[in-house]
C-alpha positions as CSV (number, residue, x, y, z in Angstrom):
1,M,-0.2,-0.3,0.2
2,L,1.4,3.7,-0.5
3,T,1.8,5.8,2.5
4,L,-0.1,8.6,3.4
5,H,2.7,11.1,2.4
6,L,3.2,9.6,-0.7
7,A,-0.6,9.9,-1.0
8,A,-0.7,13.2,-0.4
9,A,2.1,14.6,-2.4
10,L,0.3,12.8,-5.4
11,L,-2.9,15.3,-3.9
12,L,-1.0,18.0,-4.3
13,R,0.4,17.5,-8.0
14,F,-2.7,15.9,-9.8
15,T,-5.4,17.9,-8.0
16,V,-7.2,19.5,-11.2
17,H,-8.8,22.8,-10.0
18,V,-10.8,24.4,-12.7
19,S,-10.6,23.5,-16.8
20,S,-12.6,25.1,-19.8
21,T,-11.6,23.1,-22.6
22,P,-11.8,19.3,-23.1
23,A,-9.4,17.2,-20.6
24,P,-6.1,18.5,-21.5
25,A,-4.0,16.3,-24.2
26,L,0.0,15.9,-25.7
27,L,0.9,17.6,-28.6
28,G,-0.1,14.5,-31.3
29,P,-2.6,12.2,-32.1
30,G,-5.7,11.5,-30.1
31,F,-5.7,8.1,-30.9
32,P,-3.2,5.3,-32.7
33,A,-3.9,6.0,-36.1
34,P,-6.6,4.7,-38.1
35,T,-5.3,1.5,-40.6
36,D,-9.0,1.1,-42.5
37,L,-9.6,3.8,-44.4
38,S,-11.0,2.0,-47.4
39,S,-13.5,-0.7,-46.6
40,N,-17.5,0.1,-46.9
41,S,-17.6,-0.4,-43.0
42,S,-14.9,2.7,-42.5
43,L,-16.1,5.9,-41.4
44,V,-13.3,7.7,-43.5
45,H,-14.8,5.4,-46.8
46,A,-18.5,6.7,-46.0
47,A,-17.1,10.4,-45.3
48,W,-14.8,10.2,-49.2
49,S,-18.5,9.3,-50.2
50,N,-20.1,12.3,-48.7
51,F,-17.0,14.5,-49.8
52,T,-17.4,13.6,-53.4
53,A,-21.0,13.7,-53.2
54,T,-20.9,17.4,-51.7
55,I,-18.6,18.0,-54.9
56,E,-20.6,17.0,-57.4
57,S,-23.6,18.3,-56.0
58,F,-22.3,21.8,-56.5
59,I,-20.8,20.8,-60.1
60,R,-25.1,20.1,-61.0
61,A,-26.5,22.6,-59.7
62,N,-23.7,25.7,-60.7
63,T,-23.8,26.8,-57.6
64,T,-21.4,29.3,-55.4
65,V,-19.2,26.9,-53.0
66,E,-18.3,29.6,-49.9
67,G,-19.8,32.3,-51.9
68,L,-16.7,32.6,-53.8
69,V,-16.5,29.8,-56.9
70,P,-19.3,30.5,-58.8
71,N,-19.0,27.1,-61.2
72,L,-17.0,24.0,-60.1
73,G,-17.9,22.2,-62.9
74,S,-15.6,24.9,-65.6
75,Y,-12.8,23.7,-63.4
76,T,-10.4,20.5,-64.1
77,F,-9.0,18.9,-60.8
78,S,-8.1,15.2,-59.2
79,V,-8.3,14.5,-55.1
80,G,-6.9,11.5,-53.8
81,A,-5.9,10.1,-50.3
82,F,-3.6,7.8,-49.2
83,S,-2.2,5.8,-45.8
84,I,0.6,4.5,-44.5
85,Y,-1.8,2.0,-42.9
86,D,-4.3,1.7,-45.5
87,E,-2.6,0.7,-48.7
88,A,-5.8,0.7,-50.5
89,A,-6.9,4.1,-50.0
90,T,-4.5,5.4,-52.8
91,E,-6.6,3.5,-55.6
92,K,-10.0,3.8,-53.7
93,L,-10.3,7.3,-52.4
94,Q,-9.4,9.1,-55.5
95,Y,-12.1,12.0,-57.7
96,H,-11.6,13.6,-60.6
97,H,-13.7,15.7,-62.0
98,T,-12.6,17.2,-66.4
99,G,-13.9,20.6,-66.6
100,P,-14.7,21.8,-70.7
101,D,-11.7,23.2,-71.5
102,V,-9.6,20.1,-71.2
103,K,-12.2,18.2,-72.6
104,T,-11.3,20.4,-75.5
105,S,-7.9,20.3,-75.1
106,N,-5.7,19.4,-78.3
107,T,-2.8,18.8,-76.2
108,G,-2.8,16.3,-73.2
109,V,-5.5,14.4,-71.5
110,T,-9.3,14.8,-72.0
111,H,-10.6,12.8,-69.6
112,V,-8.2,12.9,-66.0
113,D,-7.7,10.2,-63.9
114,G,-4.8,9.3,-61.0
115,D,-2.2,9.4,-63.6
116,S,-2.7,12.8,-65.2
117,I,-0.1,14.9,-65.4
118,Y,-0.3,18.5,-63.7
119,R,2.0,21.7,-62.6
120,V,2.1,21.2,-58.9
121,E,4.0,24.8,-59.0
122,S,5.0,25.8,-55.4
123,I,4.8,22.2,-54.1
124,T,8.0,22.4,-55.5
125,K,9.1,24.2,-52.2
126,L,8.3,21.2,-50.4
127,F,10.5,18.9,-52.9
128,T,13.2,20.8,-52.7
129,V,13.2,21.0,-48.9
130,Y,12.9,17.1,-48.9
131,L,16.0,16.9,-51.5
132,T,18.0,19.0,-49.5
133,L,17.5,16.7,-46.1
134,L,18.3,13.9,-48.2
135,E,21.2,15.0,-50.3
136,I,23.1,17.5,-46.9
137,G,21.2,16.9,-43.9
138,S,19.3,19.7,-41.7
139,G,23.1,19.8,-40.0
140,Y,23.7,22.4,-42.8
141,W,20.4,24.7,-41.5
142,D,22.6,26.8,-39.6
143,C,25.6,27.6,-42.4
144,P,25.1,30.9,-44.3
145,I,24.2,31.0,-47.8
146,T,27.6,32.9,-48.5
147,D,29.0,29.7,-47.5
148,F,28.0,28.3,-50.9
149,L,27.4,31.2,-53.0
150,P,31.0,32.9,-53.8
151,D,29.4,36.0,-55.6
152,L,26.6,36.7,-52.8
153,A,29.6,36.0,-49.9
154,D,32.5,38.6,-52.3
155,F,29.2,41.1,-52.4
156,A,28.7,40.5,-48.7
157,K,32.3,41.3,-48.2
158,K,32.2,44.4,-51.1
159,T,28.9,46.2,-50.0
160,P,28.4,48.3,-46.4
161,L,25.5,47.0,-44.4
162,D,22.4,49.1,-44.7
163,P,19.7,47.3,-42.8
164,L,17.4,49.5,-44.7
165,H,18.7,49.0,-48.1
166,V,21.2,45.5,-47.9
167,V,20.4,42.4,-47.2
168,D,22.2,40.5,-44.5
169,W,23.7,37.9,-46.6
170,N,25.5,36.4,-44.0
171,G,22.7,36.3,-41.7
172,V,21.1,34.8,-44.4
173,T,21.0,30.7,-43.4
174,L,20.1,27.5,-45.2
175,G,17.8,27.3,-42.9
176,T,16.4,30.6,-43.3
177,L,15.7,30.2,-47.1
178,A,14.1,26.5,-46.2
179,G,11.7,28.2,-43.6
180,Q,10.7,30.9,-44.8
181,M,12.3,33.4,-42.5
182,S,15.3,34.9,-44.2
183,G,13.6,38.5,-44.6
184,I,14.8,38.2,-48.5
185,P,12.8,40.2,-51.6
186,R,10.3,37.7,-52.2
187,D,10.9,37.9,-56.0
188,T,13.4,39.6,-58.0
189,A,11.7,42.8,-59.8
190,L,10.6,40.8,-63.2
191,Y,8.3,38.3,-60.7
192,T,6.6,40.9,-59.0
193,N,4.3,42.3,-60.8
194,D,6.2,45.1,-61.5
195,L,3.9,47.9,-62.6
196,A,6.5,49.0,-64.6
197,F,6.4,46.3,-66.9
198,Q,2.9,46.9,-67.0
199,S,2.5,50.6,-68.1
200,P,6.1,53.0,-68.2
201,S,4.2,55.4,-65.7
202,P,1.7,54.3,-63.7
203,A,-1.1,57.1,-62.8
204,G,0.3,58.9,-59.4
205,L,4.2,57.5,-59.7
206,P,7.4,58.9,-61.6
207,P,8.9,57.7,-65.0
208,L,11.2,55.3,-65.0
209,N,14.3,55.3,-67.3
210,L,13.8,51.7,-68.1
211,S,17.6,52.2,-70.1
212,S,19.1,52.6,-66.9
213,P,20.5,49.8,-64.9
214,D,19.5,51.4,-61.7
215,E,16.0,51.3,-62.4
216,I,15.7,48.1,-64.4
217,D,16.5,44.2,-62.9
218,P,19.2,43.1,-64.6
219,C,17.6,40.0,-65.9
220,A,15.5,41.7,-68.3
221,S,17.6,41.6,-71.0
222,Y,17.0,37.9,-71.0
223,S,13.3,38.2,-71.0
224,N,12.5,37.0,-74.2
225,S,11.0,34.3,-76.3
226,S,14.3,32.2,-77.1
227,G,14.2,31.0,-73.8
228,T,18.2,32.0,-73.0
229,F,18.3,31.9,-69.3
230,C,19.6,34.7,-67.0
231,P,22.7,33.5,-65.6
232,N,22.9,32.6,-61.9
233,K,25.3,35.3,-61.4
234,I,23.0,37.9,-62.8
235,N,19.7,36.5,-61.3
236,L,21.4,37.1,-57.7
237,Q,22.2,40.6,-58.4
238,S,18.6,41.0,-58.9
239,Y,18.1,40.2,-55.5
240,T,21.2,42.0,-53.9
241,R,19.8,45.5,-56.0
242,R,16.2,45.2,-53.8
243,D,16.0,46.3,-50.2
244,P,15.5,43.7,-47.3
245,V,11.8,42.8,-46.1
246,F,13.6,41.8,-42.5
247,A,16.0,41.2,-40.7
248,P,16.5,36.9,-40.5
249,W,14.7,35.6,-37.9
250,T,12.1,38.2,-37.6
251,S,9.3,37.2,-38.8
252,P,7.7,34.3,-41.9
253,M,7.6,35.9,-45.5
254,Y,6.8,34.2,-48.8
255,T,9.3,33.6,-50.7
256,N,10.6,32.2,-54.5
257,G,14.1,33.4,-54.3
258,G,15.4,31.6,-51.3
259,F,14.4,28.2,-53.1
260,A,16.8,28.7,-56.4
261,M,19.5,30.3,-54.0
262,L,18.9,26.3,-51.7
263,S,19.2,24.7,-55.0
264,L,22.5,26.3,-56.2
265,A,24.0,25.8,-52.4
266,V,22.7,22.1,-52.4
267,E,24.5,21.8,-56.1
268,N,27.6,23.3,-55.2
269,I,28.0,21.5,-52.1
270,T,27.3,17.5,-53.9
271,G,28.9,18.9,-57.8
272,K,25.9,17.0,-58.9
273,A,22.9,19.0,-60.9
274,F,19.6,19.4,-58.8
275,G,17.5,18.1,-61.1
276,T,19.8,14.9,-61.8
277,L,19.4,14.4,-57.5
278,F,15.5,14.3,-57.9
279,K,15.8,11.9,-60.5
280,D,18.6,10.0,-59.2
281,N,17.5,10.0,-55.6
282,M,14.0,10.5,-55.1
283,F,12.0,9.9,-58.5
284,T,13.5,6.4,-59.3
285,P,13.6,5.4,-55.8
286,L,10.0,6.1,-54.7
287,G,9.0,4.7,-58.1
288,M,7.9,8.7,-59.0
289,T,7.8,7.7,-63.0
290,S,5.4,10.4,-63.7
291,T,7.0,13.4,-62.1
292,F,9.3,16.0,-64.2
293,Y,11.6,18.7,-62.7
294,K,11.9,21.7,-64.8
295,S,10.5,20.3,-68.3
296,M,8.8,17.8,-70.0
297,T,9.0,16.1,-73.2
298,D,6.0,13.7,-73.8
299,F,2.6,15.7,-73.3
300,S,0.5,12.8,-74.1
301,R,-1.1,12.7,-70.0
302,A,-1.1,16.5,-69.5
303,V,-3.7,18.6,-68.2
304,S,-3.2,21.1,-70.7
305,P,-6.9,23.7,-70.3
306,G,-4.7,25.8,-72.5
307,G,-4.6,23.7,-75.7
308,S,-1.2,24.3,-76.4
309,Q,2.2,22.7,-75.6
310,T,3.2,26.7,-75.3
311,D,0.9,27.4,-72.8
312,T,1.2,27.7,-68.8
313,Y,1.4,24.5,-68.8
314,Q,5.3,24.4,-70.2
315,S,6.0,27.7,-69.4
316,L,8.5,28.2,-66.8
317,R,10.4,30.6,-64.5
318,S,12.4,30.7,-67.5
319,I,13.8,34.1,-67.2
320,A,16.4,32.1,-64.1
321,A,16.9,28.5,-64.8
322,N,17.2,27.7,-60.9
323,D,14.2,29.5,-60.0
324,A,12.7,25.7,-60.9
325,A,13.7,25.0,-57.7
326,S,10.5,27.2,-56.0
327,G,7.5,26.0,-58.9
328,S,8.5,23.2,-62.1
329,I,7.4,20.0,-60.6
330,Y,4.7,18.3,-62.5
331,S,3.2,15.3,-61.2
332,T,0.0,13.4,-60.3
333,T,-2.0,12.1,-58.0
334,N,-0.9,8.8,-57.6
335,D,2.7,9.7,-57.8
336,L,2.1,12.5,-55.3
337,A,0.5,9.7,-53.0
338,K,3.8,7.9,-53.2
339,F,6.0,11.1,-52.6
340,G,3.6,12.0,-49.1
341,L,3.8,8.9,-47.8
342,S,7.9,8.5,-48.4
343,I,7.5,11.7,-45.7
344,L,5.0,9.5,-43.2
345,N,7.2,6.5,-43.7
346,S,10.3,7.9,-43.7
347,T,10.9,5.6,-46.1
348,L,14.1,8.0,-47.1
349,L,14.8,9.9,-44.4
350,A,16.0,8.6,-40.9
351,P,12.6,8.8,-38.4
352,E,14.4,11.4,-36.2
353,E,14.9,13.4,-39.3
354,T,11.6,13.4,-40.3
355,R,10.2,14.1,-36.8
356,K,12.6,17.3,-36.6
357,W,11.1,18.1,-40.4
358,L,7.4,17.6,-39.6
359,K,7.7,20.4,-36.7
360,P,6.9,24.1,-37.2
361,I,10.0,26.8,-37.3
362,T,7.4,29.8,-36.2
363,H,4.6,31.4,-35.4
364,T,2.3,33.8,-37.8
365,G,0.0,36.3,-36.9
366,S,-2.9,33.8,-36.9
367,L,-3.7,31.6,-33.7
368,Q,-4.2,28.5,-36.3
369,F,-1.5,28.5,-38.8
370,S,2.3,28.2,-38.1
371,V,5.1,27.7,-40.6
372,G,7.4,25.1,-41.1
373,R,10.4,23.7,-43.8
374,P,8.5,24.9,-45.8
375,W,5.2,23.5,-44.4
376,E,2.5,25.8,-44.2
377,I,1.0,24.2,-40.9
378,F,-2.8,24.5,-40.0
379,R,-4.5,23.7,-36.4
380,F,-7.3,21.6,-36.8
381,T,-9.6,21.7,-33.8
382,Q,-11.2,18.9,-34.2
383,P,-15.3,19.1,-33.2
384,S,-16.5,16.1,-31.5
385,T,-13.4,16.2,-29.4
386,G,-11.5,19.7,-29.3
387,H,-8.5,17.7,-29.6
388,V,-5.6,19.5,-32.3
389,N,-4.2,18.3,-34.7
390,D,-2.0,19.8,-37.1
391,L,-2.0,19.5,-41.1
392,Y,1.1,19.7,-42.5
393,T,0.5,21.4,-45.8
394,K,2.2,23.0,-49.0
395,A,0.2,24.8,-51.3
396,G,0.9,26.1,-55.1
397,D,-0.8,28.6,-57.6
398,G,0.3,29.2,-60.8
399,T,-1.3,30.4,-64.0
400,G,-3.7,28.4,-64.5
401,Y,-2.8,25.6,-61.9
402,S,-3.4,25.1,-57.8
403,S,-2.6,22.5,-55.6
404,Y,-2.4,21.4,-52.2
405,L,-0.2,18.4,-50.5
406,I,-1.6,18.0,-46.9
407,L,0.0,15.6,-44.7
408,S,-1.9,14.7,-41.1
409,P,1.1,12.9,-39.3
410,D,-1.5,11.9,-36.2
411,H,-2.9,9.8,-38.4
412,G,-0.8,8.5,-40.9
413,A,-2.7,9.9,-44.0
414,G,-2.9,12.9,-46.7
415,F,-4.3,14.5,-49.8
416,S,-3.6,15.8,-52.9
417,I,-5.3,18.5,-54.7
418,L,-4.5,19.2,-58.0
419,I,-6.6,22.1,-59.8
420,A,-6.0,23.1,-63.8
421,G,-8.4,26.2,-64.8
422,N,-8.1,28.2,-68.1
423,N,-8.6,31.7,-67.3
424,L,-10.0,30.6,-64.1
425,P,-9.5,31.9,-60.1
426,T,-7.7,28.2,-59.8
427,Y,-6.6,28.8,-55.9
428,I,-10.1,29.7,-54.9
429,A,-11.4,26.8,-56.2
430,R,-8.5,24.6,-54.6
431,S,-9.3,25.8,-50.9
432,A,-12.7,25.6,-51.5
433,V,-12.5,22.1,-52.2
434,A,-9.8,21.6,-49.7
435,D,-12.1,23.0,-47.1
436,T,-14.7,20.5,-48.2
437,L,-12.6,17.4,-47.7
438,T,-11.3,18.7,-43.9
439,S,-15.6,19.3,-42.7
440,T,-15.5,15.8,-44.1
441,V,-13.1,13.3,-44.8
442,V,-10.1,14.7,-42.4
443,R,-12.7,15.4,-39.2
444,A,-13.7,11.6,-40.3
445,L,-9.6,10.3,-39.8
446,E,-10.2,11.0,-36.3
447,S,-13.4,9.1,-35.9
448,E,-12.4,6.1,-36.9
449,A,-9.0,6.1,-35.1
450,A,-12.0,6.8,-32.1
451,A,-13.8,4.1,-33.2
452,E,-10.9,1.7,-33.6
453,A,-9.7,2.6,-30.3
454,V,-13.0,1.6,-28.8
455,H,-12.5,-2.4,-30.8
456,N,-8.9,-2.5,-30.0
457,L,-7.8,-1.3,-26.8
458,A,-11.0,0.2,-24.4
459,G,-12.2,-2.4,-22.0
460,R,-11.8,-4.0,-19.2
461,Y,-8.3,-5.2,-17.8
462,V,-7.5,-8.3,-14.7
463,S,-4.8,-9.8,-13.4
464,N,-4.9,-13.3,-13.9
465,S,-3.8,-13.8,-10.2
466,S,-6.9,-15.3,-8.4
467,Y,-5.4,-13.1,-5.1
468,L,-4.7,-10.5,-6.3
469,N,-7.4,-7.8,-6.9
470,S,-6.2,-5.3,-9.6
471,S,-7.9,-4.0,-12.8
472,L,-8.2,-1.3,-15.4
473,T,-11.1,0.0,-17.6
474,L,-10.7,2.2,-20.5
475,T,-13.7,4.1,-22.5
476,V,-13.5,5.7,-25.2
477,D,-15.8,9.4,-25.1
478,A,-16.0,12.2,-27.7
479,S,-17.7,14.5,-25.0
480,I,-15.1,13.9,-22.6
481,G,-12.6,14.3,-25.4
482,S,-9.6,12.4,-27.1
483,G,-7.7,9.8,-25.4
484,L,-8.6,6.8,-23.6
485,H,-10.1,7.5,-20.5
486,V,-9.5,5.2,-17.1
487,T,-12.9,4.9,-15.8
488,S,-11.1,2.8,-12.6
489,W,-8.3,1.4,-11.9
490,I,-7.9,-0.6,-8.7
491,S,-4.3,-2.2,-7.9
492,N,-4.3,-4.5,-5.7
493,G,-6.9,-3.8,-3.7
494,T,-7.0,0.5,-3.5
495,K,-8.6,2.5,-6.0
496,M,-6.0,4.4,-7.2
497,L,-8.1,7.9,-9.0
498,P,-9.3,8.9,-5.6
499,L,-5.6,8.2,-4.6
500,L,-4.2,10.4,-7.2
501,G,-6.4,13.3,-6.2
502,I,-9.6,12.8,-9.0
503,Q,-12.5,13.3,-8.4
504,T,-14.7,12.4,-11.5
505,L,-14.4,10.0,-14.1
506,D,-13.2,12.0,-17.0
507,E,-9.9,13.4,-15.4
508,L,-7.1,10.7,-16.7
509,S,-6.7,10.3,-19.9
510,L,-4.1,7.9,-22.2
511,F,-2.7,9.0,-25.6
512,P,0.0,7.3,-27.5
513,T,3.2,8.2,-27.5
514,G,4.8,6.6,-31.0
515,L,7.0,4.5,-28.6
516,R,6.7,0.7,-29.7
517,S,8.9,-2.3,-29.6
518,P,8.2,-5.8,-31.0
519,L,7.0,-8.6,-28.8
520,P,8.6,-12.5,-29.3
521,G,6.3,-14.0,-32.4
522,Q,4.4,-11.6,-34.0
523,G,2.7,-8.0,-31.9
524,E,4.1,-5.0,-29.8
525,K,4.3,-3.4,-26.9
526,V,3.5,-0.1,-26.9
527,A,3.2,2.8,-24.9
528,F,1.1,5.2,-23.8
529,R,1.3,8.3,-21.6
530,G,-1.4,9.8,-19.1
531,T,-2.9,13.4,-18.5
532,F,-4.6,14.3,-15.6
533,G,-7.4,17.0,-16.2
534,S,-11.3,18.0,-15.7
535,S,-13.0,18.8,-18.9
536,T,-15.2,20.7,-16.6
537,Y,-15.8,23.4,-14.5
538,S,-17.9,26.1,-13.3
539,R,-16.4,29.6,-14.8
540,D,-13.9,31.2,-17.0
541,V,-10.1,31.4,-16.7
542,G,-7.1,33.7,-17.1
543,L,-4.5,33.1,-20.0
544,F,-2.1,32.5,-17.3
545,M,-4.9,30.5,-15.0
546,D,-5.7,28.0,-17.8
547,Q,-2.2,27.4,-18.6
548,G,-1.7,25.5,-15.4
549,T,-5.1,23.9,-15.7
550,T,-6.3,22.9,-19.3
551,N,-2.7,23.3,-21.1
552,S,-0.9,21.2,-18.3
553,A,-0.6,18.2,-19.9
554,W,2.9,19.0,-21.1
555,E,4.2,19.9,-17.8
556,N,3.0,17.1,-15.5
557,I,3.8,14.4,-18.0
558,D,7.0,12.1,-15.8
559,A,6.3,13.9,-13.1
560,T,5.8,11.5,-10.3
561,T,7.2,8.0,-10.3
562,Y,7.6,5.5,-7.6
563,G,10.8,3.4,-7.4
564,G,11.7,4.7,-10.9
565,A,8.7,3.8,-12.7
566,S,6.1,6.4,-14.0
567,F,2.4,6.6,-12.8
568,D,1.2,8.0,-16.4
569,L,3.2,5.3,-18.1
570,F,1.3,2.5,-19.5
571,L,2.4,-0.2,-21.7
572,F,-0.3,-2.2,-24.3
573,D,0.7,-5.6,-25.5
574,V,-1.0,-5.6,-28.5
575,D,-1.5,-8.3,-31.6
576,A,-0.4,-8.1,-35.4
577,N,-4.1,-5.9,-36.3
578,G,-3.3,-3.5,-33.0
579,K,-5.7,-5.1,-30.8
580,A,-4.8,-5.1,-26.9
581,M,-4.0,-8.4,-25.0
582,A,-3.1,-7.0,-22.2
583,V,-1.6,-3.8,-20.2
584,T,1.0,-3.0,-17.4
585,P,0.7,0.2,-15.5
586,A,4.4,0.8,-15.1
587,V,3.8,2.2,-11.3
588,T,2.7,-1.0,-10.5
589,R,4.7,-3.6,-11.9
590,A,1.8,-6.0,-12.4
591,T,0.2,-7.1,-16.2
592,L,-3.7,-6.8,-16.7
593,H,-5.2,-9.4,-19.3
594,K,-8.2,-7.7,-21.8
595,I,-11.3,-9.9,-20.6
596,A,-13.9,-7.6,-22.8
């Protein structure tokens, strides 16, 4: 039996005073990831049917989607799902719609499917960072870009630093470029919709001398139909002539040029062309046979709403060849599934490298949005439980094309959205489709995970010993929050919940940690950790009181031990299908076997 002094210590540590949200949860999954997305009995499959029916209703009725997309049927688009736990999802969970401008196109496909090739635009930036991690690793993130681009190093050495007008290139690291924290200009003047290229003298602005090197981008002379690329040396000069937006590490801001510089650095470090690295070390190993960098020669599967090989499908950021690292990938629904699965499954990277990569590096001005390298991270709150699942995404936009790659690491799943349209606002349609997908299928991922947790983990566990009165009862209840809720815990005849200062049945919840080891034969031993907190309270609390009550999980985890064993560690023995056979609360050293 525990001593009264220990009981008092536990009571002080774990008593929860007030709470305003579902019981505190850890960052990460609320349940083990769902393994069934595609069968007829899956909640995800049902939600996918709901999603596609909703999209088709918009198309048939020619109605406005979210008040912004007047005619979704005018666009051509492909949507696909994938899961590291359900291989069939890639094939079964796809939706394709062919718009009139592709049906009548004289180039490429006239009916889209999972192998139709779209431009993915700025999803290319994600490819570029992935390749950088593959080739040189995250150990280079803190190295200045001037270590690898001699022209920038020479400029930095010769030019007095002026915080208002000169970028601190020695302070710009590879990591800031990959994570949109460099503060460098978004683009060269040629790519910033410079008004000088629309009108020599817009109303209210002074006239420019377009023949003066001080008033025109140095790459302007390479903007011609011959496709001659602006040399890298001159392209870099274009960036050195523009004012900084921020000092490095001040605030996130979207840039394109940073990824061109990143690709040049990787080329200089490896001694190989970026396109060769893509083909040899990413596309070929992953079997991405329909993905291309910079250009294509086979247009038979192209999605080309302009109907010509010289339209925006083929045109690139051709004034500076290495700007291709920002937006020149062509790919398909099926290949993007392979790409996304390789990230979630750590196929090419070490698991530790993947975990580091799938984290934000900065907030933005929105509570729901953060930025990674170069992830655009949405903090999605599950309506049923209040649990937060971070969606790691990358969007792409260009003339005639928009795209999304969306990963939900908590669920081991992801989605791609590829949209094309001639003279249409594809980015609005892309976002509307993504919102519809999120409100149906992403929510269902959590619901399916909860349902599988009920089947596999919830229930009653008891000791096999006839003289030991020990048991554990676990439930799943969305009204309380995510996780496995401990409604009864008896150890050697002692009720553990009151001993821990837990007054109601919603205050101890178990969450998967991702730590696991194989059992002899088949199956695994998997670790869960408990969080202590209440899902109800009688009054509102302030910001700092809230931290101590409803946001305390990360602080209190592993806080109390007995003989070195944590009170919040529970080890489950599960079979090859993830179904629990037994659980061992670490602090009691007693294995309890599942009976119901």
